[in-house]
N, CA, C and O atoms as a printed pandas DataFrame, in Angstrom:
     atom_number atom_name residue_name chain_id  residue_number  x_coord  y_coord  z_coord
0              1         N          UNK        A               1    0.968   -1.213    0.004
1              2        CA          UNK        A               1   -0.137   -0.158    0.065
2              3         C          UNK        A               1    0.795    1.154   -0.125
3              4         O          UNK        A               1    1.928    1.091    0.352
4              5         N          UNK        A               2    0.395    2.337   -0.791
5              6        CA          UNK        A               2    1.309    3.602   -0.641
6              7         C          UNK        A               2    0.735    4.260    0.008
7              8         O          UNK        A               2   -0.488    4.351   -0.103
8              9         N          UNK        A               3    1.610    5.109    1.126
9             10        CA          UNK        A               3    0.789    5.694    2.203
10            11         C          UNK        A               3    1.374    7.157    2.321
11            12         O          UNK        A               3    2.588    7.237    2.507
12            13         N          UNK        A               4    0.606    8.375    2.227
13            14        CA          UNK        A               4    1.202    9.675    2.720
14            15         C          UNK        A               4    1.176    9.910    4.057
15            16         O          UNK        A               4    0.147    9.637    4.675
16            17         N          UNK        A               5    1.983   10.300    4.537
17            18        CA          UNK        A               5    2.326   10.665    6.114
18            19         C          UNK        A               5    2.458   12.215    6.151
19            20         O          UNK        A               5    3.536   12.809    6.119
20            21         N          UNK        A               6    1.386   12.726    6.213
21            22        CA          UNK        A               6    1.689   14.928    6.967
22            23         C          UNK        A               6    2.508   14.723    8.129
23            24         O          UNK        A               6    2.312   13.868    8.992
24            25         N          UNK        A               7    3.387   15.518    8.095
25            26        CA          UNK        A               7    4.198   15.586    9.493
26            27         C          UNK        A               7    4.925   14.354    9.678
27            28         O          UNK        A               7    4.858   13.627   10.670
28            29         N          UNK        A               8    5.696   14.160    8.539
29            30        CA          UNK        A               8    6.430   12.836    8.423
30            31         C          UNK        A               8    8.166   13.368    9.242
31            32         O          UNK        A               8    8.890   12.577    9.846
32            33         N          UNK        A               9    8.418   14.572    9.067
33            34        CA          UNK        A               9    9.550   14.864    9.710
34            35         C          UNK        A               9    9.519   15.016   11.180
35            36         O          UNK        A               9   10.567   15.121   11.817
36            37         N          UNK        A              10    8.364   15.030   11.740
37            38        CA          UNK        A              10    8.421   15.078   13.116
38            39         C          UNK        A              10    8.598   13.749   14.054
39            40         O          UNK        A              10    8.578   12.648   13.504
40            41         N          UNK        A              11    8.770   13.849   15.463
41            42        CA          UNK        A              11    9.226   12.781   16.439
42            43         C          UNK        A              11    8.377   11.753   15.886
43            44         O          UNK        A              11    8.910   10.718   15.484
44            45         N          UNK        A              12    6.912   11.926   15.800
45            46        CA          UNK        A              12    5.653   10.591   15.769
46            47         C          UNK        A              12    5.858   10.393   14.347
47            48         O          UNK        A              12    6.198    9.247   14.056
48            49         N          UNK        A              13    5.730   11.279   13.306
49            50        CA          UNK        A              13    5.892   10.994   12.405
50            51         C          UNK        A              13    6.801   10.123   11.685
51            52         O          UNK        A              13    6.569    9.278   10.821
52            53         N          UNK        A              14    8.175   10.608   12.368
53            54        CA          UNK        A              14    9.174    9.400   11.394
54            55         C          UNK        A              14    9.130    8.147   12.145
55            56         O          UNK        A              14    9.504    7.147   11.532
56            57         N          UNK        A              15    8.727    8.001   13.415
57            58        CA          UNK        A              15    8.175    6.562   13.565
58            59         C          UNK        A              15    7.150    6.106   12.942
59            60         O          UNK        A              15    7.077    4.896   12.727
60            61         N          UNK        A              16    6.424    6.735   12.640
61            62        CA          UNK        A              16    5.025    6.134   12.064
62            63         C          UNK        A              16    5.479    5.928   11.023
63            64         O          UNK        A              16    4.977    4.866   10.656
64            65         N          UNK        A              17    6.493    6.477    9.889
65            66        CA          UNK        A              17    6.920    6.406    8.598
66            67         C          UNK        A              17    7.699    4.887    8.763
67            68         O          UNK        A              17    7.458    3.959    7.990
68            69         N          UNK        A              18    8.768    4.777   10.010
69            70        CA          UNK        A              18    9.343    3.476    9.969
70            71         C          UNK        A              18    8.679    2.397   10.367
71            72         O          UNK        A              18    9.109    1.247   10.283
72            73         N          UNK        A              19    7.414    2.790   10.894
73            74        CA          UNK        A              19    6.895    1.271   11.192
74            75         C          UNK        A              19    6.145    0.613   10.085
75            76         O          UNK        A              19    6.098   -0.576    9.770
76            77         N          UNK        A              20    5.353    2.058    9.374
77            78        CA          UNK        A              20    4.939    1.543    7.861
78            79         C          UNK        A              20    5.756    0.328    7.184
79            80         O          UNK        A              20    5.530   -0.867    6.998
80            81         N          UNK        A              21    7.061    1.421    6.840
81            82        CA          UNK        A              21    8.010    0.785    6.089
82            83         C          UNK        A              21    8.608   -0.556    6.283
83            84         O          UNK        A              21    9.135   -1.254    5.416
84            85         N          UNK        A              22    8.426   -0.864    7.763
85            86        CA          UNK        A              22    8.820   -2.316    8.357
86            87         C          UNK        A              22    7.586   -3.189    7.798
87            88         O          UNK        A              22    7.789   -4.398    7.687
88            89         N          UNK        A              23    6.481   -2.743    7.484
89            90        CA          UNK        A              23    5.381   -3.431    7.321
90            91         C          UNK        A              23    5.206   -3.710    5.730
91            92         O          UNK        A              23    4.244   -4.342    5.293
92            93         N          UNK        A              24    6.282   -3.152    4.869
93            94        CA          UNK        A              24    6.154   -3.470    3.559
94            95         C          UNK        A              24    5.532   -2.282    2.686
95            96         O          UNK        A              24    5.435   -2.365    1.462
96            97         N          UNK        A              25    5.070   -1.040    3.511
97            98        CA          UNK        A              25    4.383   -0.297    2.805
98            99         C          UNK        A              25    5.339    0.848    2.023
99           100         O          UNK        A              25    6.466    1.016    2.488
100          101         N          UNK        A              26    4.922    1.658    0.828
101          102        CA          UNK        A              26    5.576    2.629    0.281
102          103         C          UNK        A              26    5.077    3.685    0.725
103          104         O          UNK        A              26    3.911    4.046    0.566
104          105         N          UNK        A              27    6.170    4.412    1.480
105          106        CA          UNK        A              27    5.718    5.719    2.020
106          107         C          UNK        A              27    5.962    6.963    1.609
107          108         O          UNK        A              27    7.153    7.274    1.581
108          109         N          UNK        A              28    5.005    7.951    1.206
109          110        CA          UNK        A              28    5.516    9.435    0.901
110          111         C          UNK        A              28    5.705   10.430    2.088
111          112         O          UNK        A              28    4.705   10.274    2.789
112          113         N          UNK        A              29    6.309   11.142    2.510
113          114        CA          UNK        A              29    6.238   11.987    3.289
114          115         C          UNK        A              29    6.017   13.385    2.917
115          116         O          UNK        A              29    6.327   13.773    1.791
116          117         N          UNK        A              30    5.473   14.211    3.836
117          118        CA          UNK        A              30    5.174   15.527    3.627
118          119         C          UNK        A              30    5.201   16.430    5.041
119          120         O          UNK        A              30    4.544   16.124    6.037
120          121         N          UNK        A              31    6.152   17.691    4.937
121          122        CA          UNK        A              31    6.129   18.683    5.870
122          123         C          UNK        A              31    6.767   19.484    5.224
123          124         O          UNK        A              31    7.381   19.230    4.188
124          125         N          UNK        A              32    6.657   20.930    5.975
125          126        CA          UNK        A              32    7.060   21.983    5.764
126          127         C          UNK        A              32    8.679   22.328    5.404
127          128         O          UNK        A              32    9.028   23.233    4.646
128          129         N          UNK        A              33    9.475   21.521    6.031
129          130        CA          UNK        A              33   10.998   21.308    5.956
130          131         C          UNK        A              33   11.300   20.184    5.477
131          132         O          UNK        A              33   10.708   19.152    5.794
132          133         N          UNK        A              34   12.416   20.246    4.517
133          134        CA          UNK        A              34   12.548   18.661    4.315
134          135         C          UNK        A              34   13.872   18.646    5.422
135          136         O          UNK        A              34   14.736   19.493    5.654
136          137         N          UNK        A              35   13.599   17.190    6.030
137          138        CA          UNK        A              35   14.736   16.803    7.248
138          139         C          UNK        A              35   16.202   16.991    6.575
139          140         O          UNK        A              35   16.169   17.457    5.436
140          141         N          UNK        A              36   17.279   16.744    7.025
141          142        CA          UNK        A              36   18.695   16.548    7.071
142          143         C          UNK        A              36   18.673   14.982    6.343
143          144         O          UNK        A              36   19.171   14.634    5.272
144          145         N          UNK        A              37   18.077   14.366    7.119
145          146        CA          UNK        A              37   18.147   12.630    6.379
146          147         C          UNK        A              37   16.521   12.402    6.256
147          148         O          UNK        A              37   15.689   12.851    7.046
148          149         N          UNK        A              38   16.263   11.625    5.119
149          150        CA          UNK        A              38   14.735   11.404    5.143
150          151         C          UNK        A              38   14.864   10.029    6.167
151          152         O          UNK        A              38   15.831    9.305    6.400
152          153         N          UNK        A              39   13.406    9.999    6.690
153          154        CA          UNK        A              39   13.344    8.781    7.940
154          155         C          UNK        A              39   13.470    7.512    6.886
155          156         O          UNK        A              39   13.053    7.395    5.734
156          157         N          UNK        A              40   14.171    6.658    7.691
157          158        CA          UNK        A              40   14.129    5.305    7.313
158          159         C          UNK        A              40   12.856    4.468    6.666
159          160         O          UNK        A              40   11.925    4.096    7.381
160          161         N          UNK        A              41   12.893    4.267    5.576
161          162        CA          UNK        A              41   11.759    3.854    4.744
162          163         C          UNK        A              41   11.185    4.544    3.793
163          164         O          UNK        A              41   10.763    3.973    2.787
164          165         N          UNK        A              42   11.080    5.881    3.965
165          166        CA          UNK        A              42   10.490    6.548    3.353
166          167         C          UNK        A              42   10.784    6.943    1.595
167          168         O          UNK        A              42   11.877    7.449    1.341
168          169         N          UNK        A              43   10.076    6.769    0.756
169          170        CA          UNK        A              43   10.150    6.358   -0.695
170          171         C          UNK        A              43   10.453    7.479   -1.324
171          172         O          UNK        A              43   11.396    7.595   -2.107
172          173         N          UNK        A              44    9.421    8.634   -0.913
173          174        CA          UNK        A              44    9.460    9.891   -1.510
174          175         C          UNK        A              44    9.253   10.859   -0.632
175          176         O          UNK        A              44    8.583   10.524    0.344
176          177         N          UNK        A              45    9.834   12.599   -0.698
177          178        CA          UNK        A              45    9.554   13.197    0.073
178          179         C          UNK        A              45    8.775   14.653   -0.399
179          180         O          UNK        A              45    9.236   15.211   -1.395
180          181         N          UNK        A              46    7.717   15.217    0.231
181          182        CA          UNK        A              46    7.476   16.403   -0.534
182          183         C          UNK        A              46    7.521   17.680    0.434
183          184         O          UNK        A              46    6.813   17.558    1.434
184          185         N          UNK        A              47    8.249   18.914    0.312
185          186        CA          UNK        A              47    8.487   19.533    1.043
186          187         C          UNK        A              47    6.831   20.764    0.582
187          188         O          UNK        A              47    6.613   21.281   -0.514
188          189         N          UNK        A              48    6.125   20.863    1.631
189          190        CA          UNK        A              48    4.766   21.685    1.469
190          191         C          UNK        A              48    4.275   21.870    2.855
191          192         O          UNK        A              48    4.487   21.114    3.802
192          193         N          UNK        A              49    3.496   23.124    2.853
193          194        CA          UNK        A              49    3.209   23.589    3.913
194          195         C          UNK        A              49    1.519   22.915    3.703
195          196         O          UNK        A              49    0.812   22.811    2.701
196          197         N          UNK        A              50    1.297   22.534    5.182
197          198        CA          UNK        A              50   -0.116   21.761    4.818
198          199         C          UNK        A              50   -1.237   22.721    4.303
199          200         O          UNK        A              50   -2.120   22.351    3.530
200          201         N          UNK        A              51   -1.131   23.875    4.758
201          202        CA          UNK        A              51   -2.037   25.133    4.361
202          203         C          UNK        A              51   -2.102   25.449    2.511
203          204         O          UNK        A              51   -2.880   26.249    1.992
204          205         N          UNK        A              52   -1.045   24.567    1.733
205          206        CA          UNK        A              52   -0.893   24.650    0.575
206          207         C          UNK        A              52   -1.747   23.693   -0.293
207          208         O          UNK        A              52   -1.392   22.605   -0.745
208          209         N          UNK        A              53   -3.065   24.374   -0.452
209          210        CA          UNK        A              53   -4.145   23.122   -1.079
210          211         C          UNK        A              53   -3.331   22.463   -2.284
211          212         O          UNK        A              53   -3.094   21.263   -2.141
212          213         N          UNK        A              54   -2.921   23.004   -3.315
213          214        CA          UNK        A              54   -2.031   22.442   -4.293
214          215         C          UNK        A              54   -1.259   21.498   -3.999
215          216         O          UNK        A              54   -1.548   20.382   -4.433
216          217         N          UNK        A              55   -0.018   21.674   -3.152
217          218        CA          UNK        A              55    0.592   20.837   -2.837
218          219         C          UNK        A              55    0.242   19.802   -2.122
219          220         O          UNK        A              55    0.755   18.683   -2.129
220          221         N          UNK        A              56   -1.029   20.359   -1.231
221          222        CA          UNK        A              56   -1.316   19.115   -0.353
222          223         C          UNK        A              56   -1.795   17.826   -1.867
223          224         O          UNK        A              56   -1.442   16.668   -2.088
224          225         N          UNK        A              57   -2.616   18.676   -2.522
225          226        CA          UNK        A              57   -3.068   17.678   -3.692
226          227         C          UNK        A              57   -2.376   16.754   -4.156
227          228         O          UNK        A              57   -2.612   15.548   -4.094
228          229         N          UNK        A              58   -1.251   17.430   -4.773
229          230        CA          UNK        A              58   -0.318   16.747   -5.533
230          231         C          UNK        A              58    0.435   15.747   -4.724
231          232         O          UNK        A              58    1.191   14.890   -5.182
232          233         N          UNK        A              59    0.181   15.924   -3.633
233          234        CA          UNK        A              59    1.320   14.679   -2.803
234          235         C          UNK        A              59    0.241   13.783   -2.602
235          236         O          UNK        A              59    0.641   12.706   -2.158
236          237         N          UNK        A              60   -1.325   13.860   -2.817
237          238        CA          UNK        A              60   -2.300   12.919   -2.480
238          239         C          UNK        A              60   -2.125   11.877   -3.825
239          240         O          UNK        A              60   -2.117   10.674   -3.565
240          241         N          UNK        A              61   -1.992   12.270   -5.164
241          242        CA          UNK        A              61   -2.068   11.723   -6.052
242          243         C          UNK        A              61   -1.494   10.109   -6.040
243          244         O          UNK        A              61   -0.362    9.970   -5.576
244          245         N          UNK        A              62   -1.955    9.310   -6.353
245          246        CA          UNK        A              62   -1.262    7.883   -6.058
246          247         C          UNK        A              62   -1.287    7.204   -5.120
247          248         O          UNK        A              62   -0.856    6.052   -5.169
248          249         N          UNK        A              63   -1.853    7.793   -3.898
249          250        CA          UNK        A              63   -1.660    7.017   -2.795
250          251         C          UNK        A              63   -3.079    6.393   -2.507
251          252         O          UNK        A              63   -4.178    6.818   -2.865
252          253         N          UNK        A              64   -2.801    5.398   -1.850
253          254        CA          UNK        A              64   -3.899    4.580   -1.394
254          255         C          UNK        A              64   -4.641    4.772   -0.004
255          256         O          UNK        A              64   -5.614    4.114    0.363
256          257         N          UNK        A              65   -3.904    5.967    0.835
257          258        CA          UNK        A              65   -4.155    5.987    2.639
258          259         C          UNK        A              65   -3.499    7.270    2.676
259          260         O          UNK        A              65   -2.721    7.645    1.798
260          261         N          UNK        A              66   -3.824    7.963    3.728
261          262        CA          UNK        A              66   -3.219    8.882    4.402
262          263         C          UNK        A              66   -3.197    9.249    5.724
263          264         O          UNK        A              66   -4.283    9.528    6.232
264          265         N          UNK        A              67   -1.947    9.328    6.567
265          266        CA          UNK        A              67   -1.641    9.258    8.019
266          267         C          UNK        A              67   -1.454   10.832    8.165
267          268         O          UNK        A              67   -0.492   11.574    7.971
268          269         N          UNK        A              68   -2.383   10.979    8.462
269          270        CA          UNK        A              68   -2.715   13.176    9.252
270          271         C          UNK        A              68   -2.178   13.468   10.356
271          272         O          UNK        A              68   -2.768   13.326   11.426
272          273         N          UNK        A              69   -0.883   13.954   10.238
273          274        CA          UNK        A              69   -0.168   14.101   11.762
274          275         C          UNK        A              69    0.433   15.383   11.767
275          276         O          UNK        A              69    1.394   15.610   12.502
276          277         N          UNK        A              70   -0.073   16.291   10.970
277          278        CA          UNK        A              70    0.358   17.650   10.989
278          279         C          UNK        A              70   -0.813   18.398   11.933
279          280         O          UNK        A              70   -2.018   18.150   11.904
280          281         N          UNK        A              71   -0.206   19.267   12.678
281          282        CA          UNK        A              71   -0.675   20.299   13.717
282          283         C          UNK        A              71    0.055   21.266   14.335
283          284         O          UNK        A              71    1.272   21.162   14.488
284          285         N          UNK        A              72   -0.652   22.296   14.741
285          286        CA          UNK        A              72    0.237   23.048   15.611
286          287         C          UNK        A              72    0.434   22.147   16.977
287          288         O          UNK        A              72   -0.446   21.406   17.417
288          289         N          UNK        A              73    1.858   22.349   17.635
289          290        CA          UNK        A              73    2.090   21.940   19.031
290          291         C          UNK        A              73    1.448   22.778   20.207
291          292         O          UNK        A              73    1.006   22.395   21.290
292          293         N          UNK        A              74    1.526   23.898   19.720
293          294        CA          UNK        A              74    1.077   24.683   21.015
294          295         C          UNK        A              74    0.488   26.092   20.394
295          296         O          UNK        A              74    1.117   26.814   19.620
296          297         N          UNK        A              75   -0.784   26.329   20.863
297          298        CA          UNK        A              75   -1.646   27.336   20.694
298          299         C          UNK        A              75   -0.378   28.827   20.380
299          300         O          UNK        A              75    0.581   29.232   21.037
300          301         N          UNK        A              76   -1.068   29.325   18.928
301          302        CA          UNK        A              76   -0.545   30.271   18.832
302          303         C          UNK        A              76   -1.279   31.666   19.349
303          304         O          UNK        A              76   -2.492   31.627   19.558
304          305         N          UNK        A              77   -0.517   32.943   19.561
305          306        CA          UNK        A              77   -1.294   34.103   19.687
306          307         C          UNK        A              77   -2.244   34.347   18.985
307          308         O          UNK        A              77   -3.339   34.707   19.416
308          309         N          UNK        A              78   -1.906   34.156   17.606
309          310        CA          UNK        A              78   -2.880   34.604   16.673
310          311         C          UNK        A              78   -3.765   33.172   16.375
311          312         O          UNK        A              78   -3.281   32.226   15.754
312          313         N          UNK        A              79   -4.983   33.186   16.864
313          314        CA          UNK        A              79   -5.476   31.845   16.927
314          315         C          UNK        A              79   -5.863   31.658   14.899
315          316         O          UNK        A              79   -6.012   30.532   14.425
316          317         N          UNK        A              80   -5.954   32.852   14.063
317          318        CA          UNK        A              80   -5.879   32.285   12.842
318          319         C          UNK        A              80   -4.890   31.518   12.006
319          320         O          UNK        A              80   -5.066   31.005   10.902
320          321         N          UNK        A              81   -3.814   31.547   12.759
321          322        CA          UNK        A              81   -2.647   30.729   12.213
322          323         C          UNK        A              81   -2.815   29.488   12.684
323          324         O          UNK        A              81   -2.639   28.537   11.924
324          325         N          UNK        A              82   -3.184   29.292   14.017
325          326        CA          UNK        A              82   -3.749   27.830   14.296
326          327         C          UNK        A              82   -4.680   26.924   13.708
327          328         O          UNK        A              82   -4.653   25.714   13.483
328          329         N          UNK        A              83   -5.634   27.971   13.489
329          330        CA          UNK        A              83   -7.007   27.384   12.943
330          331         C          UNK        A              83   -6.369   27.301   11.443
331          332         O          UNK        A              83   -6.802   26.308   10.858
332          333         N          UNK        A              84   -5.594   27.957   10.776
333          334        CA          UNK        A              84   -5.438   27.582    9.416
334          335         C          UNK        A              84   -4.527   26.320    9.212
335          336         O          UNK        A              84   -4.484   25.727    8.135
336          337         N          UNK        A              85   -3.887   25.991   10.183
337          338        CA          UNK        A              85   -2.894   25.076   10.135
338          339         C          UNK        A              85   -3.789   23.784   10.395
339          340         O          UNK        A              85   -3.896   22.889    9.557
340          341         N          UNK        A              86   -4.432   23.771   11.659
341          342        CA          UNK        A              86   -5.045   22.613   12.236
342          343         C          UNK        A              86   -6.315   22.250   11.440
343          344         O          UNK        A              86   -6.395   21.136   10.923
344          345         N          UNK        A              87   -7.209   23.062   11.334
345          346        CA          UNK        A              87   -8.581   22.911   10.668
346          347         C          UNK        A              87   -8.391   23.449    9.031
347          348         O          UNK        A              87   -9.241   22.777    8.448
348          349         N          UNK        A              88   -7.899   24.078    8.278
349          350        CA          UNK        A              88   -7.556   24.307    7.126
350          351         C          UNK        A              88   -6.329   23.593    6.599
351          352         O          UNK        A              88   -6.215   23.430    5.384
352          353         N          UNK        A              89   -5.547   23.224    7.310
353          354        CA          UNK        A              89   -4.432   21.900    6.731
354          355         C          UNK        A              89   -5.607   20.468    6.441
355          356         O          UNK        A              89   -5.770   19.736    5.465
356          357         N          UNK        A              90   -6.147   20.522    7.559
357          358        CA          UNK        A              90   -7.188   19.339    7.647
358          359         C          UNK        A              90   -8.132   19.267    6.661
359          360         O          UNK        A              90   -8.407   18.203    6.105
360          361         N          UNK        A              91   -8.732   20.478    6.357
361          362        CA          UNK        A              91   -9.475   20.573    5.135
362          363         C          UNK        A              91   -9.017   20.393    4.052
363          364         O          UNK        A              91   -9.902   19.969    3.308
364          365         N          UNK        A              92   -7.897   20.513    3.465
365          366        CA          UNK        A              92   -7.056   20.515    2.328
366          367         C          UNK        A              92   -6.379   18.848    2.244
367          368         O          UNK        A              92   -6.167   18.294    1.165
368          369         N          UNK        A              93   -6.177   18.381    3.224
369          370        CA          UNK        A              93   -5.663   16.813    3.135
370          371         C          UNK        A              93   -7.663   15.917    2.944
371          372         O          UNK        A              93   -7.757   15.177    1.965
372          373         N          UNK        A              94   -8.310   15.986    3.383
373          374        CA          UNK        A              94   -9.774   15.587    3.076
374          375         C          UNK        A              94  -10.235   15.994    1.719
375          376         O          UNK        A              94  -10.711   15.237    0.873
376          377         N          UNK        A              95  -10.037   17.288    1.607
377          378        CA          UNK        A              95  -10.758   17.709   -0.104
378          379         C          UNK        A              95   -9.410   16.972   -1.262
379          380         O          UNK        A              95   -9.506   16.620   -2.438
380          381         N          UNK        A              96   -8.497   16.958   -0.535
381          382        CA          UNK        A              96   -7.511   16.422   -1.666
382          383         C          UNK        A              96   -7.865   14.457   -1.990
383          384         O          UNK        A              96   -8.030   13.788   -3.010
384          385         N          UNK        A              97   -7.845   14.154   -0.526
385          386        CA          UNK        A              97   -8.506   12.403   -0.488
386          387         C          UNK        A              97   -9.583   12.520   -1.625
387          388         O          UNK        A              97   -9.513   11.724   -2.562
388          389         N          UNK        A              98  -10.694   13.581   -1.592
389          390        CA          UNK        A              98  -12.101   13.170   -1.916
390          391         C          UNK        A              98  -11.608   13.297   -3.669
391          392         O          UNK        A              98  -12.092   12.580   -4.544
392          393         N          UNK        A              99  -10.609   14.315   -3.899
393          394        CA          UNK        A              99  -10.644   14.658   -5.144
394          395         C          UNK        A              99  -10.055   13.541   -6.144
395          396         O          UNK        A              99  -10.465   13.439   -7.300
396          397         N          UNK        A             100   -9.004   12.670   -5.570
397          398        CA          UNK        A             100   -8.361   11.787   -5.730
398          399         C          UNK        A             100   -8.874   10.256   -5.449
399          400         O          UNK        A             100   -8.196    9.316   -5.863
400          401         N          UNK        A             101   -9.965   10.059   -4.809
401          402        CA          UNK        A             101  -10.685    8.934   -4.509
402          403         C          UNK        A             101   -9.790    8.147   -3.596
403          404         O          UNK        A             101   -9.732    6.919   -3.644
404          405         N          UNK        A             102   -9.103    8.874   -2.775
405          406        CA          UNK        A             102   -8.500    8.081   -1.525
406          407         C          UNK        A             102   -9.558    8.045   -0.188
407          408         O          UNK        A             102  -10.205    8.912    0.398
408          409         N          UNK        A             103   -9.386    6.568   -0.023
409          410        CA          UNK        A             103  -10.600    6.433    0.814
410          411         C          UNK        A             103  -10.089    6.156    2.643
411          412         O          UNK        A             103  -10.827    6.108    3.627
412          413         N          UNK        A             104   -8.770    6.032    2.578
413          414        CA          UNK        A             104   -8.389    5.505    4.179
414          415         C          UNK        A             104   -7.620    6.870    4.495
415          416         O          UNK        A             104   -6.802    7.471    3.799
416          417         N          UNK        A             105   -8.088    7.149    5.653
417          418        CA          UNK        A             105   -7.546    8.200    6.519
418          419         C          UNK        A             105   -7.244    7.417    7.881
419          420         O          UNK        A             105   -7.862    6.435    8.293
420          421         N          UNK        A             106   -6.348    7.951    8.389
421          422        CA          UNK        A             106   -5.884    7.813   10.011
422          423         C          UNK        A             106   -5.451    9.166   10.476
423          424         O          UNK        A             106   -4.636    9.928    9.955
424          425         N          UNK        A             107   -6.092    9.295   11.455
425          426        CA          UNK        A             107   -5.889   11.016   11.985
426          427         C          UNK        A             107   -5.652   10.869   13.333
427          428         O          UNK        A             107   -6.360   10.097   13.981
428          429         N          UNK        A             108   -4.578   11.623   13.963
429          430        CA          UNK        A             108   -4.257   11.440   15.277
430          431         C          UNK        A             108   -4.724   12.593   15.640
431          432         O          UNK        A             108   -4.520   13.615   14.986
432          433         N          UNK        A             109   -5.696   12.538   17.195
433          434        CA          UNK        A             109   -6.077   14.204   17.546
434          435         C          UNK        A             109   -6.121   13.728   18.853
435          436         O          UNK        A             109   -6.414   12.564   19.125
436          437         N          UNK        A             110   -5.742   14.892   19.970
437          438        CA          UNK        A             110   -5.597   14.659   21.262
438          439         C          UNK        A             110   -7.368   14.678   21.560
439          440         O          UNK        A             110   -7.807   14.078   22.541
440          441         N          UNK        A             111   -8.201   15.344   20.713
441          442        CA          UNK        A             111   -9.713   15.190   20.841
442          443         C          UNK        A             111  -10.240   14.089   20.860
443          444         O          UNK        A             111  -11.148   13.894   21.668
444          445         N          UNK        A             112   -9.777   12.952   19.886
445          446        CA          UNK        A             112  -10.141   11.579   20.050
446          447         C          UNK        A             112   -9.941   11.054   21.355
447          448         O          UNK        A             112  -10.830   10.443   21.947
448          449         N          UNK        A             113   -8.613   11.301   21.915
449          450        CA          UNK        A             113   -8.319   10.725   23.066
450          451         C          UNK        A             113   -8.953   11.206   24.303
451          452         O          UNK        A             113   -9.105   10.510   25.306
452          453         N          UNK        A             114   -9.335   12.505   24.172
453          454        CA          UNK        A             114   -9.850   12.917   25.568
454          455         C          UNK        A             114  -11.227   13.329   25.260
455          456         O          UNK        A             114  -11.976   13.726   26.152
456          457         N          UNK        A             115  -11.561   13.255   24.123
457          458        CA          UNK        A             115  -12.957   13.279   23.783
458          459         C          UNK        A             115  -13.599   14.718   23.762
459          460         O          UNK        A             115  -13.180   15.753   24.281
460          461         N          UNK        A             116  -14.637   14.510   23.079
461          462        CA          UNK        A             116  -14.984   16.294   22.640
462          463         C          UNK        A             116  -16.133   16.517   23.527
463          464         O          UNK        A             116  -17.249   16.176   23.135
464          465         N          UNK        A             117  -15.996   16.986   24.535
465          466        CA          UNK        A             117  -17.361   16.895   25.778
466          467         C          UNK        A             117  -17.680   18.292   25.979
467          468         O          UNK        A             117  -16.937   19.257   25.800
468          469         N          UNK        A             118  -18.780   18.278   26.340
469          470        CA          UNK        A             118  -19.188   20.179   26.784
470          471         C          UNK        A             118  -18.622   20.283   27.815
471          472         O          UNK        A             118  -18.126   21.389   28.026
472          473         N          UNK        A             119  -18.464   19.291   28.800
473          474        CA          UNK        A             119  -17.858   19.867   30.296
474          475         C          UNK        A             119  -16.520   19.629   30.299
475          476         O          UNK        A             119  -15.985   19.296   31.357
476          477         N          UNK        A             120  -15.761   19.762   29.107
477          478        CA          UNK        A             120  -14.247   19.707   29.147
478          479         C          UNK        A             120  -13.686   21.136   29.801
479          480         O          UNK        A             120  -14.244   22.231   29.724
480          481         N          UNK        A             121  -12.697   20.890   30.325
481          482        CA          UNK        A             121  -12.028   22.408   30.445
482          483         C          UNK        A             121  -11.800   23.057   29.496
483          484         O          UNK        A             121  -11.832   22.564   28.369
484          485         N          UNK        A             122  -11.547   24.181   29.699
485          486        CA          UNK        A             122  -10.896   24.896   28.193
486          487         C          UNK        A             122   -9.641   24.726   27.909
487          488         O          UNK        A             122   -9.411   25.040   26.741
488          489         N          UNK        A             123   -8.636   24.325   28.541
489          490        CA          UNK        A             123   -7.680   23.642   27.941
490          491         C          UNK        A             123   -7.211   22.154   28.803
491          492         O          UNK        A             123   -6.968   22.163   30.010
492          493         N          UNK        A             124   -7.151   21.095   28.071
493          494        CA          UNK        A             124   -6.719   20.102   28.607
494          495         C          UNK        A             124   -5.031   19.764   28.750
495          496         O          UNK        A             124   -4.195   20.460   28.174
496          497         N          UNK        A             125   -4.706   18.701   29.524
497          498        CA          UNK        A             125   -3.457   18.688   29.801
498          499         C          UNK        A             125   -3.278   17.072   29.452
499          500         O          UNK        A             125   -4.208   16.476   28.909
500          501         N          UNK        A             126   -1.901   16.315   29.828
501          502        CA          UNK        A             126   -1.650   15.272   29.860
502          503         C          UNK        A             126   -2.326   14.377   30.656
503          504         O          UNK        A             126   -2.763   13.261   30.374
504          505         N          UNK        A             127   -2.361   15.054   31.771
505          506        CA          UNK        A             127   -3.093   14.419   33.102
506          507         C          UNK        A             127   -4.707   14.591   33.015
507          508         O          UNK        A             127   -5.408   13.899   33.753
508          509         N          UNK        A             128   -5.178   15.333   32.289
509          510        CA          UNK        A             128   -6.629   15.537   31.915
510          511         C          UNK        A             128   -7.281   13.846   32.216
511          512         O          UNK        A             128   -6.531   12.885   32.383
512          513         N          UNK        A             129   -8.500   13.770   32.235
513          514        CA          UNK        A             129   -9.117   12.810   32.204
514          515         C          UNK        A             129   -9.696   12.268   30.426
515          516         O          UNK        A             129  -10.307   12.892   29.558
516          517         N          UNK        A             130   -9.155   10.864   30.471
517          518        CA          UNK        A             130   -9.420   10.580   29.235
518          519         C          UNK        A             130  -11.164    9.921   29.117
519          520         O          UNK        A             130  -11.524    8.935   29.759
520          521         N          UNK        A             131  -11.842   10.499   28.416
521          522        CA          UNK        A             131  -13.037   10.239   27.933
522          523         C          UNK        A             131  -13.755   10.151   26.688
523          524         O          UNK        A             131  -14.878   10.612   26.486
524          525         N          UNK        A             132  -12.926    9.436   25.748
525          526        CA          UNK        A             132  -13.298    9.607   24.002
526          527         C          UNK        A             132  -14.804    9.163   23.964
527          528         O          UNK        A             132  -15.294    8.586   24.934
528          529         N          UNK        A             133  -15.501    9.426   22.879
529          530        CA          UNK        A             133  -16.421    8.888   22.372
530          531         C          UNK        A             133  -16.389    7.548   22.170
531          532         O          UNK        A             133  -15.507    7.401   21.324
532          533         N          UNK        A             134  -16.833    6.480   22.451
533          534        CA          UNK        A             134  -16.731    4.908   22.139
534          535         C          UNK        A             134  -17.165    4.947   20.776
535          536         O          UNK        A             134  -16.485    4.285   19.992
536          537         N          UNK        A             135  -18.110    5.553   20.336
537          538        CA          UNK        A             135  -18.529    5.558   18.691
538          539         C          UNK        A             135  -17.528    6.164   17.728
539          540         O          UNK        A             135  -17.435    5.934   16.522
540          541         N          UNK        A             136  -16.944    6.814   18.322
541          542        CA          UNK        A             136  -15.486    7.628   17.432
542          543         C          UNK        A             136  -14.571    6.642   17.226
543          544         O          UNK        A             136  -13.509    6.895   16.658
């Protein structure tokens, strides 16, 4: 299977790339900055910002699945930047998948881990209670 991994140059992304390659998958990486060394097992790499819809669409061509790991690590003082990366970037990935007929998406999100609950505190921490939606 040919898999696109967004955020492929990050710590989590590099490990996902390695594990996919160990299981025989062809891996295409996407991130803003090309790493000095490509992670082991990566067959192709695309340097692009997740907010660039055309670049994301180009990277999705020919893949069977996408592992979407691109997000902001810390809130930005300008919430529009965080929103453009987290929401806009995800929209670009999903739109590109729809455009190219890619049906498999793996999306890592703390919201999935902690649950999107109306009574959650404004900011969750790693010690916050995890209450994921069992239907998700």
